Structures are given as C-alpha cells and as structure tokens.
N, CA, C and O atoms as CSV, one atom per row, in Angstrom:
chain,resi,resn,atom,element,x,y,z
A,1,MET,N,N,-28.672,18.704,18.640
A,1,MET,CA,C,-27.582,17.210,18.135
A,1,MET,C,C,-25.993,17.536,18.354
A,1,MET,O,O,-25.173,18.261,17.791
A,2,THR,N,N,-25.979,16.494,19.626
A,2,THR,CA,C,-24.355,16.803,19.837
A,2,THR,C,C,-22.978,15.930,19.060
A,2,THR,O,O,-23.102,14.745,18.750
A,3,PRO,N,N,-22.095,16.459,18.890
A,3,PRO,CA,C,-21.205,16.351,18.126
A,3,PRO,C,C,-20.772,15.204,18.385
A,3,PRO,O,O,-20.067,14.932,17.413
A,4,GLN,N,N,-20.738,13.959,19.415
A,4,GLN,CA,C,-20.716,12.411,19.303
A,4,GLN,C,C,-22.342,11.477,18.333
A,4,GLN,O,O,-22.427,10.548,17.531
A,5,GLN,N,N,-23.330,12.394,19.010
A,5,GLN,CA,C,-24.217,11.926,18.159
A,5,GLN,C,C,-24.234,11.758,16.746
A,5,GLN,O,O,-24.634,10.706,16.248
A,6,LEU,N,N,-23.683,13.065,15.815
A,6,LEU,CA,C,-23.452,12.878,14.970
A,6,LEU,C,C,-22.020,12.019,14.353
A,6,LEU,O,O,-21.876,11.517,13.238
A,7,GLU,N,N,-21.303,12.048,15.210
A,7,GLU,CA,C,-20.489,11.698,14.857
A,7,GLU,C,C,-20.966,9.979,14.422
A,7,GLU,O,O,-20.671,9.341,13.412
A,8,ASP,N,N,-21.838,9.556,15.667
A,8,ASP,CA,C,-22.037,7.984,15.491
A,8,ASP,C,C,-23.006,8.464,14.475
A,8,ASP,O,O,-22.258,8.210,13.531
A,9,ARG,N,N,-23.831,8.845,14.023
A,9,ARG,CA,C,-24.065,9.385,13.068
A,9,ARG,C,C,-24.023,8.756,12.167
A,9,ARG,O,O,-24.673,7.759,11.852
A,10,GLN,N,N,-23.019,9.448,11.528
A,10,GLN,CA,C,-21.737,9.237,10.616
A,10,GLN,C,C,-21.266,7.764,10.088
A,10,GLN,O,O,-21.282,7.078,9.067
A,11,LEU,N,N,-20.825,7.725,11.494
A,11,LEU,CA,C,-20.459,6.804,11.148
A,11,LEU,C,C,-21.426,4.871,11.273
A,11,LEU,O,O,-20.985,3.801,10.855
A,12,GLU,N,N,-22.787,5.150,12.005
A,12,GLU,CA,C,-23.857,4.001,11.297
A,12,GLU,C,C,-23.846,4.395,9.282
A,12,GLU,O,O,-23.691,3.355,8.643
A,13,THR,N,N,-23.914,5.019,8.846
A,13,THR,CA,C,-23.912,5.711,7.479
A,13,THR,C,C,-23.025,4.899,7.276
A,13,THR,O,O,-23.627,3.897,6.892
A,14,ARG,N,N,-21.643,4.618,7.290
A,14,ARG,CA,C,-20.900,4.485,6.633
A,14,ARG,C,C,-20.873,2.820,7.112
A,14,ARG,O,O,-20.403,1.947,6.382
A,15,VAL,N,N,-21.354,2.600,8.217
A,15,VAL,CA,C,-21.031,1.196,8.425
A,15,VAL,C,C,-22.344,0.214,7.446
A,15,VAL,O,O,-22.429,-0.965,7.104
A,16,THR,N,N,-22.888,0.981,7.331
A,16,THR,CA,C,-24.434,0.785,6.816
A,16,THR,C,C,-24.052,0.835,4.748
A,16,THR,O,O,-24.588,0.210,3.833
A,17,ALA,N,N,-22.985,1.813,4.743
A,17,ALA,CA,C,-22.463,1.708,3.269
A,17,ALA,C,C,-22.068,0.435,2.357
A,17,ALA,O,O,-22.374,-0.120,1.302
A,18,LEU,N,N,-20.819,0.296,3.917
A,18,LEU,CA,C,-19.640,-0.777,3.756
A,18,LEU,C,C,-20.344,-2.665,3.598
A,18,LEU,O,O,-19.958,-3.572,2.860
A,19,GLU,N,N,-21.547,-2.639,4.710
A,19,GLU,CA,C,-22.188,-4.218,4.831
A,19,GLU,C,C,-22.840,-4.303,3.428
A,19,GLU,O,O,-22.670,-5.336,2.780
A,20,ALA,N,N,-23.657,-3.175,2.858
A,20,ALA,CA,C,-24.396,-3.107,1.525
A,20,ALA,C,C,-23.175,-3.382,0.645
A,20,ALA,O,O,-23.287,-4.488,0.115
A,21,GLU,N,N,-21.860,-2.641,0.256
A,21,GLU,CA,C,-21.319,-2.859,-0.590
A,21,GLU,C,C,-20.802,-4.264,-0.529
A,21,GLU,O,O,-20.606,-4.898,-1.566
A,22,LEU,N,N,-20.480,-4.978,1.161
A,22,LEU,CA,C,-19.622,-5.797,1.464
A,22,LEU,C,C,-20.700,-6.772,0.397
A,22,LEU,O,O,-20.209,-7.288,-0.607
A,23,SER,N,N,-22.035,-6.936,0.692
A,23,SER,CA,C,-23.081,-7.819,0.091
A,23,SER,C,C,-23.246,-8.530,-1.342
A,23,SER,O,O,-23.610,-9.617,-1.789
A,24,GLN,N,N,-22.586,-6.813,-1.984
A,24,GLN,CA,C,-22.745,-7.009,-3.490
A,24,GLN,C,C,-21.683,-7.939,-4.151
A,24,GLN,O,O,-21.946,-8.780,-5.011
A,25,VAL,N,N,-20.066,-7.595,-3.476
A,25,VAL,CA,C,-19.521,-8.401,-3.223
A,25,VAL,C,C,-19.711,-9.987,-3.263
A,25,VAL,O,O,-19.778,-10.696,-4.267
A,26,LYS,N,N,-19.789,-10.401,-1.799
A,26,LYS,CA,C,-20.169,-11.698,-1.522
A,26,LYS,C,C,-21.206,-12.066,-2.754
A,26,LYS,O,O,-21.116,-13.161,-3.308
A,27,LYS,N,N,-21.909,-11.374,-3.037
A,27,LYS,CA,C,-23.292,-12.426,-4.643
A,27,LYS,C,C,-22.216,-12.426,-6.082
A,27,LYS,O,O,-22.329,-13.182,-7.046
A,28,LEU,N,N,-21.187,-11.365,-5.892
A,28,LEU,CA,C,-20.402,-11.175,-7.002
A,28,LEU,C,C,-19.638,-12.555,-7.106
A,28,LEU,O,O,-19.631,-13.209,-8.149
A,29,LEU,N,N,-19.019,-12.933,-5.993
A,29,LEU,CA,C,-18.165,-13.906,-5.823
A,29,LEU,C,C,-18.474,-15.407,-5.754
A,29,LEU,O,O,-17.729,-16.361,-5.981
A,30,SER,N,N,-20.124,-15.364,-5.279
A,30,SER,CA,C,-20.476,-16.857,-5.304
A,30,SER,C,C,-20.988,-16.823,-6.413
A,30,SER,O,O,-21.146,-17.991,-6.768
A,31,SER,N,N,-21.385,-16.050,-7.266
A,31,SER,CA,C,-21.527,-16.404,-8.557
A,31,SER,C,C,-20.980,-16.794,-9.439
A,31,SER,O,O,-21.075,-17.813,-10.122
A,32,PHE,N,N,-20.076,-15.549,-9.445
A,32,PHE,CA,C,-18.413,-17.005,-9.757
A,32,PHE,C,C,-17.597,-17.863,-9.587
A,32,PHE,O,O,-16.677,-18.074,-10.377
A,33,ALA,N,N,-17.855,-18.689,-8.216
A,33,ALA,CA,C,-17.343,-19.591,-7.951
A,33,ALA,C,C,-18.421,-20.589,-8.480
A,33,ALA,O,O,-18.218,-21.770,-8.762
A,34,GLN,N,N,-19.348,-20.057,-8.547
A,34,GLN,CA,C,-20.630,-21.294,-9.348
A,34,GLN,C,C,-20.529,-21.580,-10.779
A,34,GLN,O,O,-21.080,-22.435,-11.472
A,35,THR,N,N,-19.765,-20.739,-11.026
A,35,THR,CA,C,-19.642,-20.560,-12.583
A,35,THR,C,C,-18.495,-21.078,-12.665
A,35,THR,O,O,-18.420,-22.067,-13.395
A,36,GLU,N,N,-17.201,-20.598,-11.951
A,36,GLU,CA,C,-16.263,-21.847,-12.289
A,36,GLU,C,C,-16.603,-23.786,-12.009
A,36,GLU,O,O,-16.409,-24.518,-12.979
A,37,THR,N,N,-16.965,-24.259,-11.008
A,37,THR,CA,C,-17.027,-25.218,-10.552
A,37,THR,C,C,-18.456,-25.948,-12.177
A,37,THR,O,O,-18.349,-27.019,-12.773
A,38,VAL,N,N,-19.090,-25.332,-12.299
A,38,VAL,CA,C,-20.035,-25.793,-12.936
A,38,VAL,C,C,-19.694,-26.512,-14.316
A,38,VAL,O,O,-19.940,-27.631,-14.767
A,39,ASN,N,N,-18.821,-25.057,-14.933
A,39,ASN,CA,C,-18.681,-25.270,-16.568
A,39,ASN,C,C,-17.181,-24.421,-16.874
A,39,ASN,O,O,-16.869,-23.477,-17.600
A,40,PRO,N,N,-16.353,-25.430,-15.767
A,40,PRO,CA,C,-14.413,-24.467,-16.182
A,40,PRO,C,C,-14.797,-23.979,-17.801
A,40,PRO,O,O,-15.608,-24.479,-18.581
A,41,SER,N,N,-13.963,-22.908,-17.958
A,41,SER,CA,C,-13.558,-22.042,-19.204
A,41,SER,C,C,-13.116,-23.022,-19.554
A,41,SER,O,O,-13.644,-23.416,-20.594
A,42,TRP,N,N,-12.114,-23.850,-19.048
A,42,TRP,CA,C,-10.261,-24.651,-20.023
A,42,TRP,C,C,-11.722,-25.538,-20.837
A,42,TRP,O,O,-11.834,-25.623,-22.060
A,43,MET,N,N,-12.633,-26.071,-19.929
A,43,MET,CA,C,-13.414,-27.564,-20.374
A,43,MET,C,C,-13.714,-27.834,-22.087
A,43,MET,O,O,-13.727,-28.885,-22.729
A,44,LYS,N,N,-13.967,-26.257,-22.551
A,44,LYS,CA,C,-14.163,-25.900,-23.902
A,44,LYS,C,C,-12.836,-26.736,-24.747
A,44,LYS,O,O,-13.189,-27.261,-25.804
A,45,TYR,N,N,-11.290,-26.905,-24.350
A,45,TYR,CA,C,-10.356,-27.251,-24.837
A,45,TYR,C,C,-9.925,-28.743,-24.977
A,45,TYR,O,O,-9.410,-29.478,-25.819
A,46,ALA,N,N,-10.598,-28.823,-23.211
A,46,ALA,CA,C,-10.554,-30.359,-23.577
A,46,ALA,C,C,-10.681,-31.373,-24.830
A,46,ALA,O,O,-11.761,-31.386,-25.419
A,47,GLY,N,N,-9.838,-32.063,-25.188
A,47,GLY,CA,C,-9.937,-33.395,-26.093
A,47,GLY,C,C,-9.773,-32.937,-27.630
A,47,GLY,O,O,-9.884,-33.704,-28.586
A,48,VAL,N,N,-9.499,-31.597,-27.709
A,48,VAL,CA,C,-9.429,-30.432,-28.692
A,48,VAL,C,C,-7.941,-31.480,-29.307
A,48,VAL,O,O,-8.207,-30.906,-30.363
A,49,PHE,N,N,-7.201,-32.036,-29.504
A,49,PHE,CA,C,-6.212,-33.168,-30.436
A,49,PHE,C,C,-6.404,-34.110,-29.882
A,49,PHE,O,O,-5.409,-34.591,-29.340
A,50,LYS,N,N,-7.702,-34.846,-29.720
A,50,LYS,CA,C,-7.811,-36.207,-29.368
A,50,LYS,C,C,-7.477,-37.794,-31.138
A,50,LYS,O,O,-7.306,-39.010,-31.229
A,51,ASP,N,N,-7.573,-36.637,-32.037
A,51,ASP,CA,C,-7.481,-38.222,-32.655
A,51,ASP,C,C,-6.503,-37.076,-33.545
A,51,ASP,O,O,-6.980,-36.810,-34.648
A,52,ASP,N,N,-5.325,-36.438,-33.237
A,52,ASP,CA,C,-5.014,-35.387,-34.301
A,52,ASP,C,C,-3.509,-36.728,-34.177
A,52,ASP,O,O,-2.944,-36.884,-33.095
A,53,ALA,N,N,-3.127,-37.456,-35.304
A,53,ALA,CA,C,-2.145,-37.575,-36.052
A,53,ALA,C,C,-0.630,-36.740,-35.349
A,53,ALA,O,O,0.108,-37.116,-34.439
A,54,ASP,N,N,-0.585,-35.614,-36.128
A,54,ASP,CA,C,0.502,-34.377,-36.095
A,54,ASP,C,C,0.664,-34.383,-34.222
A,54,ASP,O,O,1.580,-34.738,-33.480
A,55,PHE,N,N,-0.414,-33.929,-34.024
A,55,PHE,CA,C,-0.109,-33.675,-32.424
A,55,PHE,C,C,0.123,-34.998,-31.637
A,55,PHE,O,O,1.245,-34.967,-31.131
A,56,LEU,N,N,-0.447,-35.980,-31.398
A,56,LEU,CA,C,0.432,-37.547,-31.344
A,56,LEU,C,C,2.634,-37.838,-32.177
A,56,LEU,O,O,3.645,-38.260,-31.616
A,57,GLU,N,N,2.429,-37.415,-33.389
A,57,GLU,CA,C,3.480,-37.685,-33.576
A,57,GLU,C,C,4.635,-36.282,-33.020
A,57,GLU,O,O,5.814,-36.160,-33.354
A,58,ILE,N,N,4.058,-35.616,-32.358
A,58,ILE,CA,C,5.499,-34.920,-31.736
A,58,ILE,C,C,4.965,-34.480,-30.560
A,58,ILE,O,O,5.519,-33.498,-30.068
A,59,MET,N,N,4.123,-34.904,-30.035
A,59,MET,CA,C,4.482,-35.273,-28.286
A,59,MET,C,C,5.173,-36.944,-27.468
A,59,MET,O,O,5.510,-37.374,-26.364
A,60,GLN,N,N,5.030,-37.498,-29.269
A,60,GLN,CA,C,6.456,-38.391,-29.033
A,60,GLN,C,C,7.859,-38.140,-29.052
A,60,GLN,O,O,8.895,-38.349,-28.420
A,61,GLU,N,N,7.322,-37.493,-30.260
A,61,GLU,CA,C,8.693,-36.969,-30.361
A,61,GLU,C,C,9.738,-36.192,-28.686
A,61,GLU,O,O,10.901,-36.435,-28.364
A,62,ILE,N,N,8.774,-35.325,-28.026
A,62,ILE,CA,C,8.557,-34.565,-27.348
A,62,ILE,C,C,9.484,-35.599,-26.101
A,62,ILE,O,O,10.538,-35.209,-25.601
A,63,ARG,N,N,8.867,-36.867,-25.785
A,63,ARG,CA,C,8.723,-37.641,-25.036
A,63,ARG,C,C,10.138,-38.250,-25.126
A,63,ARG,O,O,10.751,-38.406,-24.070
A,64,VAL,N,N,10.479,-38.463,-25.824
A,64,VAL,CA,C,11.810,-38.792,-26.297
A,64,VAL,C,C,13.135,-37.938,-26.064
A,64,VAL,O,O,13.934,-38.391,-25.244
A,65,GLU,N,N,13.417,-36.840,-26.659
A,65,GLU,CA,C,13.726,-35.839,-26.360
A,65,GLU,C,C,14.180,-35.631,-25.063
A,65,GLU,O,O,15.262,-35.143,-24.737
A,66,ARG,N,N,12.941,-36.189,-24.067
A,66,ARG,CA,C,13.398,-35.529,-22.577
A,66,ARG,C,C,13.679,-37.239,-22.320
A,66,ARG,O,O,14.684,-37.457,-21.643
A,67,ASP,N,N,13.145,-38.093,-22.640
A,67,ASP,CA,C,13.739,-39.030,-21.303
A,67,ASP,C,C,15.916,-39.514,-21.616
A,67,ASP,O,O,16.637,-40.224,-20.914
A,68,LEU,N,N,16.237,-38.794,-22.822
A,68,LEU,CA,C,17.476,-39.327,-23.427
A,68,LEU,C,C,18.278,-39.131,-22.208
A,68,LEU,O,O,17.971,-38.600,-21.141
A,69,ASP,N,N,19.597,-39.788,-22.683
A,69,ASP,CA,C,20.766,-39.604,-21.078
A,69,ASP,C,C,21.548,-38.249,-21.371
A,69,ASP,O,O,22.310,-37.643,-20.617
A,70,ASP,N,N,21.177,-37.956,-22.593
A,70,ASP,CA,C,22.220,-37.047,-23.212
A,70,ASP,C,C,22.053,-36.280,-21.977
A,70,ASP,O,O,21.084,-36.473,-21.243
A,71,GLU,N,N,23.303,-35.091,-21.624
A,71,GLU,CA,C,23.870,-34.837,-21.081
A,71,GLU,C,C,24.506,-33.524,-21.810
A,71,GLU,O,O,25.178,-32.739,-21.141
A,72,SER,N,N,24.312,-33.341,-22.989
A,72,SER,CA,C,25.738,-32.321,-23.759
A,72,SER,C,C,25.222,-30.588,-23.294
A,72,SER,O,O,26.025,-29.659,-23.384
A,73,GLU,N,N,24.234,-30.452,-22.958
A,73,GLU,CA,C,23.234,-29.490,-22.809
A,73,GLU,C,C,23.482,-28.849,-20.924
A,73,GLU,O,O,23.210,-27.720,-20.514
A,74,VAL,N,N,23.942,-29.772,-20.288
A,74,VAL,CA,C,23.923,-29.733,-19.430
A,74,VAL,C,C,25.633,-29.205,-19.096
A,74,VAL,O,O,26.475,-29.991,-19.531
A,75,ASP,N,N,26.305,-27.662,-18.200
A,75,ASP,CA,C,27.490,-27.492,-17.688
A,75,ASP,C,C,27.658,-27.898,-16.802
A,75,ASP,O,O,27.037,-27.695,-15.758
A,76,PRO,N,N,29.118,-29.023,-17.107
A,76,PRO,CA,C,30.060,-29.554,-16.121
A,76,PRO,C,C,30.179,-28.677,-15.033
A,76,PRO,O,O,30.228,-29.218,-13.928
A,77,SER,N,N,30.259,-26.959,-15.095
A,77,SER,CA,C,30.662,-25.855,-14.080
A,77,SER,C,C,29.853,-25.795,-13.386
A,77,SER,O,O,30.295,-25.374,-12.317
A,78,TYR,N,N,28.867,-25.973,-13.345
A,78,TYR,CA,C,26.930,-25.590,-12.878
A,78,TYR,C,C,27.085,-27.204,-11.415
A,78,TYR,O,O,26.252,-27.611,-10.604
A,79,TYR,N,N,28.281,-27.583,-11.658
A,79,TYR,CA,C,27.912,-29.354,-10.102
A,79,TYR,C,C,29.269,-28.701,-9.937
A,79,TYR,O,O,29.835,-29.322,-9.037
A,80,SER,N,N,30.188,-27.563,-10.470
A,80,SER,CA,C,31.369,-27.820,-9.629
A,80,SER,C,C,31.689,-26.987,-7.831
A,80,SER,O,O,32.707,-27.260,-7.196
C-alpha cells in the first residue's frame, strides 16, 4: 500500500466516523426540538397565579408605580 493510499484510507475512516457522529448529533437535536415544541417546560408554570389575590394586588401596585409621572428618581444632569 502506497503512502497516498494509506492517507486516503485514513481520511475515509475519519470521514466515516465524523458522519456517524454528525448523525447522532442530528438525532439528539431533532428529539430535543420536538420535545420543546410539543411541551415547553415553562408551560407547567403558566397560570400558577391565576386566582391569587395577593399576586393581583402586587401587580396592581407595580402597574401604578410604573404609570406615575414622578421623575424624582431621574438625575437631571443625565440629560444635560
């Protein structure tokens, strides 16, 4: 076997191994993508505060603070 044939054979072996690894990665990514689209993990928390009066009160307080026209926390030098 010539050195060129030996090198070609080594390259073929490496390409075959890389193709097998790529196939495994594609399968892994495919199964992950399907799992996420079918049942996203965050969905188990959706609606957890639906009927929680305390949470509603807190959200209303936050909304009121957010909607205030109070600029006391704004440093006027920032806009100079």
